[in-house]
C-alpha positions in Angstrom: 43.1 301.4 189.9 45.0 302.4 193.0 45.9 299.2 195.4 43.8 300.6 198.2 40.6 301.3 195.8 41.2 297.6 194.3 41.5 296.0 197.7 38.1 298.0 199.0 36.1 296.5 196.0 36.8 292.9 197.2 34.1 292.8 200.2 35.3 290.4 202.9 32.1 288.3 202.6 33.2 287.8 199.1 36.5 286.3 200.1 36.7 282.3 200.4 37.1 281.2 203.7 37.7 277.6 205.3 34.7 275.6 206.8 33.4 277.0 210.2 34.6 273.4 211.6 38.2 273.9 210.3 38.1 277.5 211.5 37.0 276.3 215.1 39.7 273.5 215.1 42.4 275.9 214.0 41.3 278.4 216.5 41.3 275.8 219.4 44.7 274.5 218.3 46.2 277.9 219.1 44.7 278.2 222.8 46.8 277.3 225.5 45.9 274.4 227.8 43.9 272.4 225.3 44.1 268.7 225.8 44.6 266.3 222.7 41.2 264.4 224.1 39.2 267.6 224.0 40.6 268.7 220.3 40.3 264.9 219.2 36.7 264.8 220.1 36.0 268.1 218.0 37.8 266.7 215.0 36.0 263.3 215.3 32.5 265.0 214.8 33.8 265.8 211.3 34.7 262.2 209.9 35.4 263.2 206.4 38.2 265.7 207.6 39.4 263.2 210.3 39.8 260.7 207.7 41.8 263.1 205.5 44.1 264.3 208.3 45.0 260.6 209.4 45.5 259.6 205.6 48.2 262.5 205.5 49.7 261.9 208.6 50.4 258.3 207.6 51.5 259.0 204.1 55.3 258.8 203.2 55.2 262.7 203.2 55.4 262.5 207.0 57.4 259.4 206.9 56.1 258.0 210.4 57.7 254.6 211.7 54.2 253.6 212.9 50.7 254.1 211.5 48.7 256.6 213.2 44.8 255.0 213.9 43.3 258.0 215.7 43.3 262.0 215.7 44.4 261.8 219.4 47.3 259.8 218.4 48.2 262.0 215.6 48.1 264.8 217.9 50.6 263.4 220.3 52.9 262.6 217.5 52.9 265.5 215.0 51.5 268.3 217.6 48.9 271.0 217.9 50.6 273.4 215.3 51.2 270.7 212.7 47.8 269.5 212.8 46.4 273.2 212.7 48.4 273.7 209.4 47.3 270.5 208.0 43.5 271.5 208.5 44.3 274.6 207.0 46.0 273.2 203.9 43.2 270.6 203.4 40.5 273.2 203.8 42.1 275.6 201.3 42.7 272.8 198.8 39.0 272.5 198.0 38.0 276.2 199.3 37.2 277.7 195.7 35.4 275.0 194.4 35.1 273.3 191.1 34.4 276.4 188.8 36.6 276.7 186.1 38.4 279.8 184.9 38.8 280.4 181.1 42.8 280.5 180.9 43.5 279.1 184.4 45.4 275.7 184.4 44.4 274.9 188.3 46.5 271.7 188.1 49.6 273.8 187.3 48.7 276.4 189.8 48.7 273.6 192.4 51.6 272.2 191.2 53.4 275.3 191.6 52.1 276.1 195.0 53.3 272.2 196.0 56.8 273.4 194.7 56.8 276.5 197.0 55.7 274.5 200.1 58.4 271.6 199.5 61.1 274.2 199.0 60.2 276.2 202.0 60.1 272.9 203.9 63.5 271.7 202.6 65.0 275.0 203.2 63.6 275.3 206.7 65.9 273.1 208.9 68.8 275.1 207.2 67.7 278.1 208.7 66.1 276.7 211.9 62.9 277.2 211.6 59.8 275.1 211.8 59.4 273.1 208.6 55.6 272.3 208.9 55.0 275.9 209.4 57.1 276.7 206.2 55.4 274.1 204.2 51.8 275.6 205.1 53.1 279.0 204.2 54.6 278.1 200.9 51.4 276.2 199.7 49.4 279.6 200.7 51.7 282.2 199.6 50.4 282.9 196.4 46.6 281.8 197.0 45.8 285.8 196.9 46.6 285.4 193.4 44.3 282.3 192.9 41.4 284.5 194.7 41.9 287.5 192.3 41.5 285.2 189.3 38.3 283.9 190.8 37.2 287.3 191.8 38.1 288.9 188.3 37.0 286.2 186.2 37.9 287.9 182.8 41.6 288.2 183.9 42.3 284.6 183.6 43.6 285.1 180.2 46.8 286.5 181.7 47.6 283.4 184.1 50.2 282.0 181.7 52.1 285.1 181.6 51.8 285.4 184.8 53.2 281.9 185.3 56.3 282.4 183.1 57.4 285.6 184.6 60.1 285.7 187.5 58.6 286.6 190.8 59.5 290.3 190.5 57.8 290.7 187.1 54.9 288.9 188.4 54.3 291.4 191.3 54.4 294.5 188.6 52.2 292.2 186.1 49.6 291.7 189.0 49.5 295.6 190.0 48.8 296.1 186.2 46.2 293.6 185.7 44.4 293.7 189.2 45.4 297.0 190.7 46.6 295.0 193.6 49.2 292.1 194.4 48.5 288.5 195.8 50.3 289.5 199.0 47.9 292.0 199.6 45.1 289.8 199.3 46.9 287.4 201.8 46.9 289.9 204.3 43.2 290.5 204.2 42.7 286.5 204.2 45.1 286.0 207.1 43.1 288.7 209.2 39.6 287.3 208.2 40.7 283.7 209.2 42.5 284.9 212.4 46.0 282.9 211.7 48.6 283.4 214.1 51.2 286.0 213.1 53.8 283.2 212.4 51.9 282.5 209.2 50.0 285.7 208.4 52.9 287.9 208.5 55.0 285.7 206.0 51.9 285.2 203.9 51.5 289.0 203.5 55.4 290.1 203.6 57.0 287.7 201.6 58.0 290.0 198.8 58.6 293.2 201.0 59.9 292.2 204.5 62.0 295.2 205.6 60.2 295.9 208.7 61.9 296.7 212.2 58.8 295.7 214.1 59.0 292.0 212.8 60.6 289.4 215.0 63.9 288.2 213.2 62.6 284.5 213.1 59.6 285.6 211.4 61.7 287.8 208.9 63.8 284.8 208.4 60.5 282.9 207.2 59.5 285.7 205.1 62.9 285.8 203.4 62.7 281.8 203.2 59.4 282.0 201.4 61.0 284.7 198.8 63.5 282.0 198.2 61.3 279.5 197.7 59.2 281.3 195.3 62.4 281.8 193.0 63.3 278.2 193.4 59.8 277.5 191.9 60.3 279.8 189.0 63.6 278.0 188.0 61.1 275.4 186.7 58.4 277.5 185.2 59.9 281.1 184.3 61.0 281.7 180.5 64.2 283.0 181.5 65.6 280.0 183.5 69.2 281.3 183.8 68.3 284.7 184.9 66.3 283.1 187.5 68.8 280.5 188.6 71.3 283.3 189.1 68.7 285.5 191.3 67.8 282.4 193.3 71.5 281.4 194.2 72.2 285.2 194.9 69.1 285.7 197.4 69.8 282.3 199.0 73.3 283.5 199.8 72.3 287.2 200.8 69.3 286.5 202.9 69.7 282.8 204.1 73.5 282.5 204.0 73.2 279.5 201.8 75.8 278.6 199.2 75.2 277.5 195.8 75.7 273.7 196.2 72.7 273.9 199.0 70.5 275.5 196.4 71.5 272.7 193.7 70.7 270.1 196.2 67.1 271.5 196.8 66.5 272.0 193.1 67.8 268.5 192.6 65.7 266.8 195.0 62.5 269.1 194.7 60.5 267.2 191.8 60.5 263.7 194.0 59.5 265.5 197.1 56.6 267.4 195.2 55.3 264.1 193.8 55.4 262.8 197.4 53.6 265.8 199.0 51.2 265.9 195.9 50.0 262.3 196.6 49.7 263.3 200.7 47.4 266.0 199.8 45.7 264.4 197.0 46.7 267.0 194.6 47.4 265.7 190.9 50.8 266.5 189.8 51.9 266.1 186.3 55.2 264.5 185.7 57.8 266.7 187.3 60.5 268.0 184.9 64.2 266.9 186.2 66.6 269.4 187.1 69.1 268.1 184.8 66.8 269.0 182.1 66.2 272.7 183.5 70.2 272.9 183.7 70.2 271.7 179.9 67.8 274.7 179.1 70.1 277.0 180.9 73.1 275.9 179.2 71.3 276.4 175.8 70.3 279.8 176.7 73.9 280.5 177.6 75.1 279.1 174.5 73.0 281.2 172.5 74.2 284.2 174.8 77.9 283.2 174.1 77.2 283.4 170.3 75.5 286.4 170.6 78.2 287.6 172.9 80.8 286.5 170.3 79.0 288.7 167.6 78.7 291.4 170.0 82.6 291.3 170.7 83.2 291.1 167.0 80.9 294.1 166.2 82.6 296.2 169.4 86.0 295.4 168.2 85.2 296.6 164.8 83.5 299.8 166.1 86.5 300.4 168.2 88.8 299.9 165.2 86.5 302.5 163.0 86.6 304.6 166.2 90.5 304.8 166.5 90.7 305.1 162.4 88.5 308.2 163.0 90.0 309.5 166.1 93.6 309.4 164.3 92.2 311.4 161.4 90.5 313.7 163.5 93.9 314.2 165.5 95.5 315.0 162.3 92.9 317.6 161.5 93.0 319.2 164.8 96.7 319.3 164.5 96.4 321.1 161.3 93.5 323.2 162.9 96.0 324.3 165.9 98.9 325.3 163.4 96.4 327.2 161.4 95.1 329.1 164.6 98.7 329.5 166.0 99.7 331.0 162.8 97.2 333.8 163.3 98.9 334.7 166.8 101.9 337.2 166.4 105.2 335.8 165.7 108.3 336.4 167.7 109.9 338.3 164.9 107.2 341.0 165.0 108.2 342.0 168.5 110.5 345.0 168.1 111.4 348.5 169.3 109.0 349.9 166.9 106.4 347.6 168.2 106.6 347.5 172.0 103.8 344.7 172.5 104.5 341.4 174.2 102.2 338.4 174.7 101.5 334.7 175.0 98.8 332.1 174.7 98.5 329.1 176.5 95.5 326.9 175.2 93.8 324.5 177.7 92.9 322.2 174.7 94.2 321.6 171.2 92.2 324.7 170.1 91.7 327.9 171.8 89.2 330.4 172.3 91.3 333.1 173.3 93.4 335.2 171.1 95.7 338.3 171.0 97.2 340.4 168.1 99.3 343.2 167.3 100.8 344.7 164.2 102.0 348.2 162.6 99.9 349.6 159.9 101.1 351.8 157.0 100.4 355.2 159.2 102.7 353.9 161.7 100.2 353.3 164.4 100.3 350.1 166.1 97.1 348.1 166.6 96.6 345.5 169.4 93.8 343.4 170.7 93.1 340.6 173.6 90.1 338.5 173.5 87.9 335.5 174.7 85.4 334.0 172.7 82.5 332.3 175.0 82.5 328.7 174.8 85.1 326.1 174.1 86.0 323.6 171.5 85.9 323.8 167.6 82.9 326.7 167.6 85.0 328.7 169.8 87.9 328.5 167.9 86.4 329.1 164.5 84.8 332.3 165.9 88.1 333.1 167.2 89.7 332.6 163.6 87.1 334.9 162.1 87.4 337.8 164.8 91.1 337.8 164.6 91.1 337.9 160.8 88.5 340.8 160.5 90.2 342.8 163.1 93.7 342.3 161.4 92.0 343.1 157.9 89.8 345.9 159.0 92.5 347.7 160.9 94.3 348.5 157.7 91.4 350.3 156.1 89.6 352.1 159.1 90.9 355.1 160.5 88.9 354.8 163.9 89.2 352.4 166.6 85.4 352.9 167.4 84.4 352.4 163.6 86.5 349.3 163.5 84.7 347.9 166.6 81.4 348.9 165.4 82.0 347.0 162.2 83.5 344.0 163.9 80.3 343.9 166.1 78.0 344.2 163.3 79.6 341.4 161.5 79.8 338.8 164.5 76.1 339.6 165.1 75.0 338.5 161.7 77.1 335.3 161.3 77.9 334.2 164.9 76.3 330.8 166.3 73.3 331.9 168.5 74.5 332.7 171.9 78.2 333.1 171.5 79.9 336.4 171.8 83.5 337.7 172.0 84.8 340.0 175.0 87.8 342.2 173.7 90.3 344.8 174.8 91.3 346.6 171.6 93.5 349.6 171.2 95.8 351.5 168.9 98.9 353.1 169.8 100.3 356.1 167.9 104.2 356.5 168.5 104.1 360.3 167.6 101.7 361.5 170.0 102.2 358.8 172.5 98.4 358.5 172.6 96.3 355.2 173.3 93.0 354.6 172.1 91.4 351.9 173.9 87.8 350.3 174.2 87.0 347.4 176.4 84.1 345.3 175.2 82.8 343.3 178.2 86.5 342.2 179.1 88.2 342.0 182.4 89.6 345.4 183.3 93.0 346.0 181.7 95.7 347.5 184.1 97.5 350.7 183.4 100.7 350.7 185.9 102.9 353.6 186.6 105.5 353.1 189.1 103.6 350.3 190.6 100.7 352.2 190.9 97.8 350.5 189.0 94.7 352.0 187.5 91.9 349.9 186.3 90.4 350.1 182.6 87.0 348.3 183.0 84.6 347.5 180.4 82.7 350.3 179.0 80.5 348.5 176.2 78.9 345.2 175.9 80.9 342.2 174.3 80.9 341.8 170.7 78.1 339.8 169.2 74.9 340.7 171.6 73.5 343.9 170.2 74.3 344.6 166.5 73.8 348.4 166.6 75.9 349.4 169.8 77.6 352.4 169.6 81.3 352.0 170.9 83.3 355.0 172.4 86.8 354.9 172.7 88.8 356.0 176.0 92.1 357.8 175.0 95.1 358.8 177.4 98.9 359.3 176.9 101.0 356.3 177.6 103.7 358.7 179.1 105.9 355.7 180.3 103.4 353.7 181.7 102.6 349.8 181.0 99.4 348.5 180.0 98.6 345.0 180.6 95.3 343.0 179.4 94.5 339.3 180.3 91.8 336.6 179.8 89.9 335.2 182.8 92.2 331.9 182.6 94.8 333.6 184.8 92.8 335.6 187.0 90.7 332.3 187.7 93.7 330.1 187.9 93.6 327.8 190.7 96.5 328.1 193.4 98.2 325.4 195.3 95.6 325.7 198.3 92.6 325.5 195.9 91.8 328.9 195.8 91.6 331.2 192.6 94.3 333.8 191.9 91.9 336.7 191.5 92.6 340.3 190.5 94.0 341.7 193.7 96.6 338.9 193.9 97.6 339.4 190.2 97.9 343.2 190.8 100.2 342.5 193.6 102.4 340.3 191.4 102.3 342.6 188.5 103.6 345.5 190.6 106.5 343.2 192.2 107.6 342.3 188.8 107.1 345.9 187.0 110.8 346.7 187.3 111.7 343.6 185.1 112.5 344.0 181.4 109.4 344.0 179.2 110.5 341.2 177.2 110.9 339.1 180.4 108.2 340.5 182.4 105.4 338.3 181.4 107.4 335.0 182.0 108.5 336.3 185.5 104.6 337.0 186.3 103.4 333.6 185.3 106.2 332.0 187.2 105.1 334.1 190.1 101.5 332.4 189.7 102.7 329.0 189.3 105.0 329.2 192.6 107.2 326.2 191.4 103.7 324.3 190.8 103.6 322.4 187.3 101.3 324.2 185.2 97.9 322.6 185.1 95.4 324.6 182.6 91.6 324.3 182.9 91.0 327.5 180.7 92.8 329.5 178.1 95.6 331.7 179.6 96.3 334.9 177.3 98.1 337.7 178.4 99.7 341.0 176.5 101.9 343.8 177.8 102.5 347.1 176.1 105.5 349.0 177.2 107.3 351.6 175.6 110.1 351.9 178.2 112.8 350.3 175.9 111.6 353.0 173.0 
């Protein structure tokens, strides 16, 4: 049930209301120009109310030096506003009659209401607001909950769990059980009783008071009532330690009150509640001493410390286990890196008869890039460069598999297109779903100076002749996507030209200004370094990309160069 619907089910006629005499007196107290004689005559026509008011004014709660014998005298001493508030308090006390609700401890309810009222009154001078007004608002701030319990008779069973919850949890529980909250009901009651805004707004907004249109003094009362609610919860809530911490925080943030001030209020609260209870004729059980509350907090703290020590021990043990596993994993990763590096061409394989050069710079321990070149029995030179999708161990495993398969099958298959077809089929059959390999693969025949090349979804290779660059773009899908893809090779004579291929780690390398290198800038660098000897050219290109900056690799960088100028 939504709050709007729930509130609409409570008819105004069903809501409790002070006696007409009390409403008349409260209304007259608020009117300007009313004389004490005039108001006193009206109150004296209601002897029971008059006697009750005089008794309260003469009680230790007010602490007057002289006894008050008449309503007129009381009006002069305490003022119209204070008397109006007293009339409201006395009326509300008896408003809901004597009907018992199953599960509701009425004495405990009024005891908590007194705690809120007294706490609010004690905080009022510190916040420079009216203490009597704050007492009245504190006494009534949870009255909406009492109304809800009387209206929904079957909900009294939830009273105890509501009482031991902290104020924030209680609000949520009220929404759950009633579909509305006590402050929402308070707003309806305040309107029907025609209370002044100094009371009606705090009663209806002491939990949610971030409203620009409210005067600062009234907002201060709202914040004060919220703090008084938390102070009361220190005595009633299950988790006293948490409530005490929140109380001190709210007092400092909203009211600017330090911890010692809150402690003083909490320490003096039990005695003051007994005095207020006697004045209003409300029976109060023996109040819990604040020292006892602190002892309960300390017990909780001790339990938490014990739990904390246990958790600390378990955490330290978990960290030791983690470090041990991490060390073992690092050892295994180092071995894996060594195995992976062994799959790449070694320096002694670069010779006049195999005019291919390359390097691989992994971004992490394991790389998803690879390159290879080697001579087969018929004298041809196979080469490749590839980039496995993804990163980490899975990519590294697929890299090792693809590299090994290519190296093995090149010695058995006489056609590059056929080799790539078999390799693609094998990867499609066994690769992890969604992973693929982009590759530039080729075979060079020194006798005919012919190069056969296939670009499977990779970045374009560059064919360079006297600084003129021809792009060799992808003409096939990456390996591992379509199992029956038919690969077609592209052939040309090398004729003294150089062939460059690379992975996106170099083309997407971030320069010092934050931009990516890109293919066009890479072309210019390659053209500029083209005259450098083949064995030194790739290092010169990499140094030109870095431009003196320290190498920081976000992605694997792999580069190969085929150059027959030294043959």
